[in-house]
N, C-alpha and C positions, 0 to 999 in steps of 0.2 A: 496572465498571472504575474504577480512583483515578486520578486527575490524575498522580501518579507513572509507572505505567503507561501511560496516554497517550503521554504524555513520550516516555517507552524506545521505546514503537511507532514515534512519528514520528518518532525521531530516527534508528533504525535502516534506516527505510528512505529518510531523507534520505542516510543515509552509505550506504548499497547503490547509489543511483541515482547518487551523484557518485561511487564506485569506476569502477562500470562505466563510465562518463562518462569520466572520465579514462583508465581502460587499453583501452578499447573505440578513444581517440582516438590512442594510441600509434602506431598503423599508420602512419596520414597524416602525423602529424610524422618518421617514419624517414622517407617519403617526401621530405617540404619539405626535410628535412635533405639528402637525395641529392642535391637537385637541385643543389648547388654542392660537395659532400665528398664521400669515397670513404664505403661501407659502414665499412670499418674507424675512422674518424675521427668520424664519427657514434655510433659504439656509445662508442666510447673516453670522447668529450666527455659522452656522456649518465651513463657511472660516476662519470667523476669531477667531471660537476656532482652527483649524488646525495651524490657523498663531501663536497664542499665543504661542503654543506647540512647534513650530520651531522657534520660534522667538530668542532665544539662540543660533542656528545656522549659523542665519542670516549675523553676521558678520563675521566668517568665510568663508562663501558662497560668499560674495563678493568681499573677499581678493582671491578666488578659481579662480573665474569665468573673464573671460576675457571681458573688457568694453564694444568689439564689440558686446558680445554675450547676454549681462542682458538684453536688450531689449526683445530678443527671449526668454528669461526665465521666464521674465514677459508674453507676450503672452501664453505661454506654460501652465502656471498657468490660465490666462483666459480661454481656450480654453478646457484646462483637467478638471478644477476644477469650475473656478467661474461659467461660462454660464450654463454648465450640471447640478449643482446643482438647479438654479432656474429654469432650465427646468422640473427637475423632479419634484419639489415639485408642482408645478403650472398641471402638467400632474395628480398628485396623489391624487387632488381635485375632479376627475373625473371619473381615473382608480383604479382599485384594484395594491396593492403592487404585487401581483405576477404576475399581467401582466406585470406591469413596469419590474419586474426582468426578464420575458421569453423576452420582445422586447431587453432588454439590452445586450442580448445572442448573439447582430448581428451587435455588434462592431468587432468581427474578419473580418466580411465579408464586412464590410464599410472600414474596414482599407486596406484590398488587391483591392478594387475598387478606391481607393483613391491615394495609392501608387500606384499599374500599370495606372492611369490615369495622374498623376501631378508628383512623385518622380520616376520614370521610373522602378518599380519593375519589375520582372519576375515573372509571372504568370502561370504556368502548365495547360491543361486541365481540369484534376482533380480538379485544385482550382474552377477555373470556373464553374465546374459542380457544387461544393460545393456552390457557390455562388448561383446558380437558384436552386440548391435546397431549401436554407435559404429562398430565396426569395418566393420560394411556400407556404413554412411552413408561412411564414410572412404574406402572401395574405389572406390564409385560418383563419387565426385565429382572424378576427374580427368577421366570421362565425360562430364560436365555443361556441361563448360565451352565458352563462344561459339565457339570456334576449335577445338573438339575435343581429345581428348587430345594432348598434347605430352608427349614423354616425359623432355625436356629440362626443360621446367618440372617436372615431376613430380620430379626429382631435386633441384629447388632444395625442393619442397615438403618432401621428408625434412629438409630444413636445421630447418624449423618443427616438423616431428615431434621431431628430436633434441633440439630446446630445450626440447619438453614431457616428454620423457623426462627430461631434466635438472630442470626444474621439479618433474617427479614424486621422482625421487631427493632431491632438497633437502629438500621435506616432508616425507618419511618420516623423513628422516635428523635432522631438526629435531626432529620429533616423539618420536624414538626417545631422543636423546642430547642433547636441548638445552632439554627438555620445562621444565624450574626457571629456565628465564634469562626475564627479559623480553625480549622481542620486538622492543623499542626498544633495547635493550641489542645486542643478537644485530644489529639493523639498521645502527645508527652505526658498529658495530667493525668489522663486515664490508664496507661501502661506505667506509669511510676509509682501510682496511688497502688496497682498491685502487686508491686515488688516486694512489699513486708507478707502479704499473703503469701505468695509463693516460695520465701524464705520459710515460715512456718509448716508450709504442707511438707517442703523437702525436707525440715528439722522431722518433724512426724514420723516420714517416710525412711530416718535414719540415714537419708543420702549423706549425710557430712561424714558418717564414721565408712563409709564405702572409700571417698578418698583418700585412706591410709593406707589403703593397698595399690600394687603397683601391677593393677591389673591394665593392660594396654589395650583392651576390647572394651572396657568402662570407658576409659577416655575417648576411645572411638564415637561412642555413643554420645558420649556430653558434649562432643561435637560438633555432631551430626546437629544434636538438640539445639546449641548455641546457635548453628548457621540460621536454622531452621525459625529461631527467634529474631533475630537480628536483618536476616534478610527478607523470610515471609512473613515476618508481621512488622518489623520498626522501618526498615528501607521501603518495604513493600508501600505500606502506608502512605509515607512521603511520595512514592513514586506517581499512585494512583491520585492525589490530590492534585500532583502537579497536571496530569494527564485532564482531570476534572476542568484545568485553569484553561488549560492549551485547547481544547478540544470542547466541553462542555459535559454535562451528565450525563448525554445519552448515548455518544461514543464510547465513554469512557465504560458504561455497563456493560456494552457488547462485549469485554474482556472475558467477560462468562462464556462466549463462546471457545475461544483458546484454551480457556483451562482445563477442561473435560480431555483434548485430542493430546496437550503435554501430558498430562496423568497415565492418559493410557499409553502413549510413547514410552514413558519411564518404564509400565506395566510388562510391554513386549518386552523392552531390554532386559530385564529383570525375570523373564520367562514366566511372567502371571499367565496362565488361562484365560484370554478374551477371546469370545466368539463372533463369528459375525452377525448373530443376532443379536449379540448385545451393540456393537455398534452399529446394527439396526436401530435399536432401542434408543442407544445417544442420537442419532438422526432423528427420531421422532420426538425429543425432549427438547433440544435446542431448537426444532422447528416452531415447537410452542413457546421458548422461549423467545424466539425472532418476533413471534408475533404479540407478545407482551410488550417487546421495547419499541417495536413499530411505530414509528407516528402514524 
């Protein structure tokens, strides 16, 4: 093995670990933000922060992206970031962050289902088996909770599933219609275009009036939400695109395996109730995800 190949090998694993840590920590940052802010404020600040960080690159992105594809880029931002950000925050008002991280592992399964159903993707028997295994783990998950099954919480868990469907739809759309555009250009234009919408939402919620108070806890929530946006959305996107370039899309997609374990670790650190049965369901789900991603 040459020195260059060794460096690339070390680099891809470093990017992999960093990305899993950032995205896996997003769920606990949402909870930190919602200690003093509403779910809608946390989600809006998250996307607005990402938009502000990537705003300097938006001008270059507009010039580089053909006019007929700019609307698709904006739609990509709505499906891939804006809607899921709100769904995750609302869901975490009733379910643990660790459970949200586990449910997020179903994104690749929905990617295959939507790809086969609407985007003419070819799927082998092994991939369909993976979908079935992941679905079994999902069905068993509510029964594994420490408090037993709670249908109100199940409904909030469905919000996370809806977010993963949005992720899956966005991945397929970008792959089919925006394949020739630089990922950095897609991210910068998508997030910066959502910035005005987020500011409007914050104004409607009366957020700017809250800033006139001297509440230290309020600024803690704002800081957590901004860190979530800067690192969990903007910087994480750049790291992911770099990982795809260094190691390829197949290896990059395996980050999905690491995210739930980081989320569960944070949940344990903050004394969330996590049972062995839930961990077993996580292993079942990840087993299905592995079959779906396996060549």
